[in-house]
VOZABA-412157 format. One line per 3 residues: number of its first residue (from 0); their letters; for each residue x, y, z of C-alpha. Coordinates in nm, 3 decimals, padded with zeros to 5 digits, m for minus. Example, Ala and Ser with C-alpha at 12.3 -4.5 7.8 and 13.67 -1.06 7.14 Angstrom:
<kepas>
0 = as = 01.230 m00.450 00.780; 01.367 m00.106 00.714
</kepas>
This chain:
<kepas>
0 = mnp = 00.000 00.000 00.000; 00.142 00.340 m00.095; 00.211 00.597 00.181
3 = srq = m00.069 00.832 00.072; m00.333 00.562 00.101; m00.189 00.451 00.435
6 = gll = m00.201 00.809 00.560; m00.561 00.847 00.450; m00.661 00.531 00.635
9 = fgv = m00.474 00.641 00.948; m00.644 00.982 00.933; m00.992 00.837 00.886
12 = aay = m00.930 00.596 01.176; m00.811 00.876 01.406; m01.100 01.111 01.339
15 = tlw = m01.354 00.827 01.346; m01.234 00.722 01.691; m01.260 01.080 01.819
18 = glf = m01.609 01.102 01.669; m01.729 00.781 01.835; m01.605 00.867 02.185
21 = ply = m01.952 00.980 02.305; m02.059 00.614 02.287; m01.766 00.514 02.508
24 = frl = m01.812 00.790 02.766; m02.185 00.721 02.793; m02.095 00.370 02.914
27 = les = m01.916 00.537 03.206; m02.195 00.773 03.309; m02.205 00.617 03.658
30 = sst = m01.859 00.769 03.713; m01.800 01.139 03.761; m01.626 01.353 03.500
33 = lei = m01.330 01.396 03.736; m01.287 01.023 03.793; m01.302 00.943 03.420
36 = llh = m01.050 01.217 03.345; m00.809 01.101 03.617; m00.825 00.741 03.496
39 = rlv = m00.756 00.851 03.138; m00.448 01.044 03.250; m00.323 00.766 03.479
42 = wtl = m00.359 00.479 03.230; m00.210 00.673 02.938; 00.133 00.683 03.104
45 = plc = 00.207 00.306 03.131; 00.065 00.250 02.783; 00.295 00.514 02.634
48 = lvi = 00.597 00.376 02.823; 00.529 00.025 02.691; 00.487 00.145 02.332
51 = ttv = 00.800 00.359 02.364; 01.004 00.063 02.483; 00.869 m00.181 02.222
54 = sga = 00.903 00.064 01.932; 01.261 00.159 02.014; 01.176 00.525 02.075
57 = are = 01.329 00.527 02.425; 01.645 00.706 02.307; 01.442 00.986 02.150
60 = lrt = 01.242 01.017 02.472; 01.556 01.042 02.687; 01.698 01.311 02.460
63 = llw = 01.373 01.505 02.478; 01.358 01.483 02.859; 01.696 01.657 02.881
66 = drr = 01.552 01.958 02.695; 01.400 02.156 02.981; 01.229 02.416 02.761
69 = rvv = 01.050 02.154 02.556; 00.950 01.952 02.863; 00.791 02.261 03.020
72 = tla = 00.614 02.342 02.693; 00.481 01.986 02.662; 00.367 01.992 03.025
75 = aaa = 00.168 02.307 02.948; 00.021 02.136 02.641; m00.077 01.837 02.857
78 = gvl = m00.258 02.066 03.101; m00.456 02.230 02.821; m00.545 01.891 02.671
81 = ain = m00.664 01.772 03.013; m00.902 02.070 03.028; m01.028 01.979 02.681
84 = sgc = m01.075 01.615 02.775; m01.255 01.693 03.100; m01.489 01.937 02.929
87 = yvy = m01.567 01.681 02.660; m01.648 01.405 02.910; m01.873 01.649 03.099
90 = avn = m02.047 01.746 02.775; m02.124 01.386 02.682; m02.250 01.274 03.022
93 = sgh = m02.454 01.588 03.083; m02.646 01.560 02.754; m02.454 01.819 02.548
96 = vie = m02.305 01.606 02.271; m02.440 01.839 02.001; m02.277 02.139 02.167
99 = asl = m01.953 01.940 02.190; m01.972 01.875 01.815; m02.015 02.248 01.764
102 = gyf = m01.686 02.301 01.948; m01.498 02.085 01.700; m01.670 02.251 01.405
105 = vnp = m01.563 02.591 01.543; m01.208 02.475 01.622; m01.054 02.556 01.278
108 = lvt = m01.190 02.910 01.300; m01.046 02.957 01.649; m00.712 02.826 01.522
111 = val = m00.715 03.093 01.250; m00.805 03.359 01.508; m00.515 03.252 01.732
114 = avl = m00.279 03.274 01.435; m00.378 03.640 01.401; m00.374 03.728 01.772
117 = vlr = m00.064 03.535 01.877; 00.145 03.475 01.566; 00.049 03.807 01.402
120 = erl = m00.043 03.637 01.076; m00.247 03.830 00.821; m00.578 03.687 00.707
123 = rpl = m00.678 03.653 00.345; m01.027 03.775 00.238; m01.191 03.430 00.252
126 = qwa = m01.045 03.371 00.597; m01.187 03.704 00.718; m01.528 03.605 00.581
129 = avs = m01.508 03.264 00.751; m01.412 03.407 01.091; m01.686 03.673 01.066
132 = lgv = m01.948 03.406 00.991; m01.816 03.206 01.284; m01.866 03.500 01.519
135 = lsv = m02.218 03.549 01.380; m02.301 03.180 01.433; m02.190 03.199 01.798
138 = avl = m02.418 03.503 01.842; m02.710 03.312 01.688; m02.647 03.010 01.911
141 = tvd = m02.613 03.232 02.219; m02.966 03.358 02.154; m03.087 03.001 02.094
144 = ygr = m02.931 02.854 02.410; m03.008 03.159 02.620; m02.639 03.167 02.712
147 = ppw = m02.305 03.159 02.529; m02.223 02.803 02.411; m01.954 02.772 02.677
150 = ial = m01.888 02.402 02.625; m01.828 02.451 02.253; m01.609 02.758 02.311
153 = ila = m01.397 02.586 02.578; m01.349 02.278 02.359; m01.261 02.483 02.051
156 = gsf = m01.033 02.722 02.240; m00.848 02.455 02.438; m00.785 02.231 02.137
159 = aly = m00.668 02.524 01.925; m00.438 02.635 02.208; m00.306 02.280 02.242
162 = gli = m00.215 02.283 01.873; m00.048 02.622 01.906; 00.162 02.510 02.204
165 = kkq = 00.261 02.188 02.028; 00.374 02.395 01.731; 00.618 02.578 01.960
168 = vgg = 00.778 02.246 02.053; 00.898 02.190 01.696; 00.825 01.942 01.422
171 = dvg = 01.133 01.731 01.498; 00.975 01.593 01.817; 00.811 01.258 01.746
174 = ala = 00.445 01.210 01.834; 00.515 00.918 02.070; 00.800 01.093 02.254
177 = glt = 00.590 01.407 02.287; 00.282 01.224 02.415; 00.491 01.021 02.661
180 = tes = 00.649 01.340 02.796; 00.303 01.492 02.839; 00.192 01.178 03.023
183 = lal = 00.498 01.188 03.249; 00.406 01.545 03.341; 00.044 01.474 03.434
186 = gpv = 00.040 01.100 03.514; 00.183 01.123 03.869; m00.040 01.423 03.951
189 = aaa = m00.344 01.232 03.823; m00.245 00.921 04.022; m00.224 01.127 04.342
192 = gla = m00.556 01.292 04.266; m00.718 00.955 04.197; m00.582 00.814 04.524
195 = vyv = m00.739 01.103 04.716; m01.064 01.066 04.523; m01.088 00.693 04.600
198 = stg = m00.991 00.740 04.966; m01.290 00.969 05.015; m01.523 00.690 04.903
201 = hgt = m01.621 00.838 04.565; m01.443 00.591 04.336; m01.641 00.353 04.113
204 = ftd = m01.350 00.141 03.985; m01.472 m00.173 04.164; m01.834 m00.130 04.058
207 = dap = m01.988 m00.379 03.814; m01.671 m00.586 03.784; m01.511 m00.670 03.553
210 = whp = m01.657 m00.447 03.282; m01.660 m00.110 03.454; m01.294 m00.132 03.573
213 = vll = m01.191 m00.246 03.224; m01.373 00.045 03.061; m01.206 00.293 03.296
216 = avg = m00.862 00.143 03.230; m00.923 00.157 02.854; m00.922 00.535 02.897
219 = gvt = m00.548 00.533 02.830; m00.604 00.369 02.493; m00.867 00.629 02.403
222 = vas = m00.611 00.904 02.462; m00.309 00.751 02.290; m00.448 00.561 01.992
225 = pll = m00.615 00.846 01.798; m00.324 01.083 01.865; m00.071 00.831 01.734
228 = lfa = m00.290 00.749 01.432; m00.321 01.120 01.361; 00.057 01.163 01.380
231 = aaa = 00.106 00.873 01.139; m00.144 01.031 00.898; 00.015 01.376 00.919
234 = rri = 00.351 01.234 00.806; 00.199 01.075 00.495; m00.070 01.306 00.355
237 = plt = m00.090 01.683 00.287; m00.213 01.923 00.552; m00.509 02.016 00.330
240 = tig = m00.630 01.655 00.337; m00.593 01.648 00.717; m00.793 01.972 00.729
243 = llq = m01.081 01.815 00.539; m01.072 01.488 00.736; m01.104 01.672 01.069
246 = ylt = m01.471 01.746 00.999; m01.545 01.373 01.024; m01.524 01.395 01.406
249 = pvl = m01.791 01.662 01.470; m02.018 01.514 01.201; m02.017 01.179 01.383
252 = qll = m02.070 01.354 01.717; m02.363 01.551 01.578; m02.522 01.237 01.434
255 = igv = m02.481 01.053 01.766; m02.631 01.345 01.958; m02.932 01.378 01.729
258 = llf = m03.003 01.018 01.623; m02.889 00.807 01.920; m02.907 01.036 02.223
261 = het = m03.211 01.230 02.092; m03.087 01.570 02.206; m03.302 01.872 02.118
264 = mpa = m03.215 02.044 01.791; m03.463 02.326 01.712; m03.458 02.516 01.382
267 = srw = m03.284 02.814 01.541; m02.995 02.589 01.647; m02.972 02.438 01.300
270 = sgf = m02.937 02.790 01.158; m02.632 02.851 01.379; m02.475 02.526 01.262
273 = vli = m02.545 02.610 00.898; m02.356 02.939 00.940; m02.061 02.745 01.083
276 = wia = m02.068 02.502 00.791; m02.068 02.788 00.539; m01.772 02.942 00.724
279 = lgl = m01.586 02.610 00.713; m01.661 02.580 00.343; m01.501 02.919 00.284
282 = lsa = m01.202 02.823 00.497; m01.157 02.494 00.310; m01.189 02.668 m00.028
285 = dgl = m00.921 02.916 00.076; m00.690 02.635 00.186; m00.738 02.441 m00.137
288 = rrr = m00.682 02.752 m00.348; m00.363 02.834 m00.160; m00.243 02.477 m00.199
291 = sae = m00.303 02.494 m00.576; m00.118 02.825 m00.599; 00.180 02.681 m00.409
294 = kaa = 00.191 02.377 m00.641; 00.177 02.602 m00.947; 00.456 02.821 m00.811
297 = aat = 00.670 02.514 m00.732; 00.614 02.378 m01.085; 00.713 02.703 m01.259
300 = apv = 01.017 02.773 m01.039; 01.254 02.525 m01.214; 01.150 02.661 m01.554
303 = arg = 01.219 03.017 m01.442; 01.562 02.921 m01.304; 01.644 02.743 m01.631
306 = rqv = 01.565 03.054 m01.829; 01.785 03.264 m01.602; 02.075 03.021 m01.648
309 = g = 02.022 03.019 m02.028
</kepas>
């Protein structure tokens, strides 16, 4: 199988897993959001250490751990991702899966906004139009909900910030080494927090054995597997393809919220989502057009250099 097809399959698998997570978290609704989050953080660490050892990435991990600046940056990224994960679990088990899907639809627009505010990038006309429509959609949904869509905004903002922080680490840091470093930063803290939580009599790990304990322990797999699949996809297919695949996650979440969990979706709420989808269409069109322009420029560059030499 050629690398492009492999990358596409890895990408589809990653975003499909993220999209199906509401089904997994609903199985754990007898546990609190905090307990689920702590278990996910705790069980991710040993899983990452095992994969690191088996895959031969231990040397890269050791080198990374000596880089204090990168370790601190990855620890900050881990904290932001923990906020995102906790908010998502809360959204699912409090009946707000549709609002969670909105967060991941809005995420690309928030990423563009952060590029302007933090990296001082300049927006192109289609990007300005997309961000403006995104702001309008949030206003429409605020009226519909009777409050700002806080869950969606926290999910979108935290995931966009996570991506921004990871970008500061550098592209030469492998996905597995980076994730393991993040787990080393939060795993011990989560283990201590879980020990306190259980000692106060709130833990549910021993309930409904063996299935409930197994489902809680699988939390580590739900963190690591899609992130590693995503990293494998990103190395094999263009960023524009990744950008289009990312919409698979919120589409699946929306379908689960509407069709399986029967959450309310009035016409006014649909109108807010439609505005977001138009904005994303503009953003995708801009990305594809820029990609085409870059390819054309790359194709004509050798010809231009040949003429100069001649």
